[in-house]
Residue, then its C-alpha position, 0 to 999 in steps of 0.5 A: x918794681x918789687x925792690x922799689x916797693x920794699x924800699x918804700x916800706x922800709x922808709x915808712x917803717x923807719x919814719x914810724x920808728x923815728x917818730x915814735x915817743x920822741x920828745x916834744x918839740x919846743x914851742x915856736x917863738x911868735x913874732x911880736x905883733x905890730x898892732x893890737x888885735x881888734x878883739x882879744x881872743x878868749x883862751x879856751x879853758x883847759x883841764x886835765x882830770x887826774x884820778x885818785x881811786x883810794x881807800x876813803x872808808x874802812x880799815x884803810x881810811x887813815x891812809x886814804x885820808x893822807x893820800x887825798x890830802x897829798x893829791x890835793x896839795x900836789x895838784x894845787x901847787x902844780x896849778x899855781x905853776x901853770x898846771x900841766x901843758x898849761x892845763x889845770x889839774x882837776x882831781x876825781x876821787x873814788x872810794x875803793x873801800x876794801x879793794x874787792x873786785x866790785x869796789x875796784x870796778x865801781x871806782x874805775x867806772x867813776x874814773x872812766x866817766x870823768x875822762x881821767x888821764x892818770x891814776x894816783x891811788x897811793x896803795x891798794x889792799x889787794x890785787x883786784x884794782x891792779x886787774x881793773x885798772x891794768x885793763x885801761x890805758x892811763x898811767x897808774x903809779x902805786x906804792x903797795x909794796x906787794x909782790x902779789x900785786x906786782x905779779x898780777x901786772x907782770x903776768x898780764x904784760x904787755x896789756x898791763x904795761x900802764x901799772x907801775x909800783x914805784x918801790x920794792x916789795x914787802x920781802x925786804x922789810x923783815x930782813x932789814x928790821x932784823x939787821x937794824x934791831x939786832x946787828x946795829x942797835x944790839x951790836x954797834x950801839x950796844x943795847x943789851x938784850x935780856x934774852x934771844x927771844x922774839x915774838x912775831x904776830x901779824x894779820x892774815x893778809x899776804x903783805x903781813x905774812x910775807x914780812x913775818x916769814x922773812x923776819x922769822x927766817x932772819x931771827x932763826x938763822x941768827x939763833x934766836x928763839x921764836x916764842x910766838x908766831x901768830x896770825x890773826x884775822x885782819x882788823x883784830x883789836x883784841x890781843x889778850x891771848x897773844x899778850x898772855x904768851x908775851x908776858x909769860x915768855x918776856x921776849x927781848x923783841x916784839x915784831x908786830x906786822x900790825x898794819x891796821x892803825x886801829x889794831x896797832x893802837x889797840x895792841x900798844x894800849x893793851x901791852x902798856x897795861x903790863x909791859x915786858x922789857x921788849x923792844x916793839x917794832x910795828x910794821x907800817x901803821x905808824x905811817x898814818x898820823x892817826x897812830x901818834x894822834x891816838x896814842x900820844x906819849x904812849x907811842x914814844x919808843x915804838x920802831x917802824x920802817x918804810x920804803x916811801x917816807x920823805x927823806x929827812x933833808x926834804x922835810x923843811x921844804x915840804x912839811x911847812x907847806x903841808x902844815x899850812x894847808x892842813x894844820x898838821x904834819x903829813x904821814x908817809x903818803x903825801x910826799x910820795x904822792x907829790x913825787x908821783x905827780x912830778x914823775x907824771x908831769x915830767x913824762x907828759x911834758x917830755x911827750x907834749x900830750x897828756x893822752x899819749x899813753x903808750x909813750x908816757x908809760x914807756x917813759x916811766x918804764x925807762x926811768x933808769x935812763x932818766x931818774x927822777x929825784x923826789x922827796x922820798x929819794x931817786x926813782x928808777x924802774x926795773x923794766x921787767x917787773x915794773x917795780x921801783x929801785x930800792x937802795x942807797x942811790x934810789x929809795x932807801x928803807x927808812x928805819x924810824x923811832x917815835x920820839x917826843x911824839x914825832x917820827x925820827x929817821x934813825x937809819x937809811x938802810x943801816x946807815x945812821x942819820x946824823x944827829x939822831x940816836x936810838x932811845x930806850x923805850x920808856x916802858x923798859x925798866x933798868 
């Protein structure tokens, strides 16, 4: 009797394992009707709520504006193709403001009340929103490129197994910028640096500071002198003291981890009133269209890099579509939001149900087994860290220079893009 019971338990467990997270069965084909029905059945309205808890106000608003536009366009195009599982996508927006614990909790309440089944925020400025949304079930994909946020999710596994950062963290930026500026532009291309001095400055948030630490180590290991290593209150728009030091030292390279658009625009404007013969690299904020819109021609020559921008070969597909909708070119965020929608849609349709959260999250966790090719590259996933893959075969770091008021990708990692060339910034005198 005991053996029969044990065998029964075994087969029940086996059935549960085999049935868990299996691909959705194809819909049965209906036989053609022999006669028309007396009355046409009215199809029940089907809607799926997707949440966009993002930075709609405050210092992150330029990014949030792009995230919002990207989500609207992605939802519109998917709905034109039949939505998800024949259900229309309806967006629900909430402002996470400065991403404080209170801001994130209020935004999450908006999502809960609406019955959201997927979160696509773009990025957060702090880990509080990871804590808040990690306590819920629906999939959340973000690209904050933040080790601190990744660590919060990893520390709270398996509860936070719905939170995925689909790119690498910020530690890769500093060393890569050094390699391109010094080894490629200075070494391979032959740009002559007037000296081996570098000035570093950035905001007092961990994202900026981690990148600055990595850059400092890379420059110092190569024998460069760091003549400025400044951390200022995030959101600062007055750079008189830093520029005084820069003008006194005239460094060959200025690396500004100035991730607030208002701050970076202010820095460039103030620098150009009395420029030095320095290459300028600015972290992240040029990803916002506002950077070029506000600076105009003065933005030309500035260099920056990103893990999440559209690949050059995909611009002809996406840019006209976005420009027709909004009358402008997108920043880095809309193509990435497009990719997140595509990953979610693929995961949902592989399972056959929008609320099969465990299996949808498992599908994303196992992206290495079924990579998704998107506008920004190919998406894989480190299942131990819930962190996306970066590299030539995945999402490459794009090194960009602003030329003729347009972002031109010069290098994917350190590999030069065809038909592109570094241009000496217009403020540098011969």
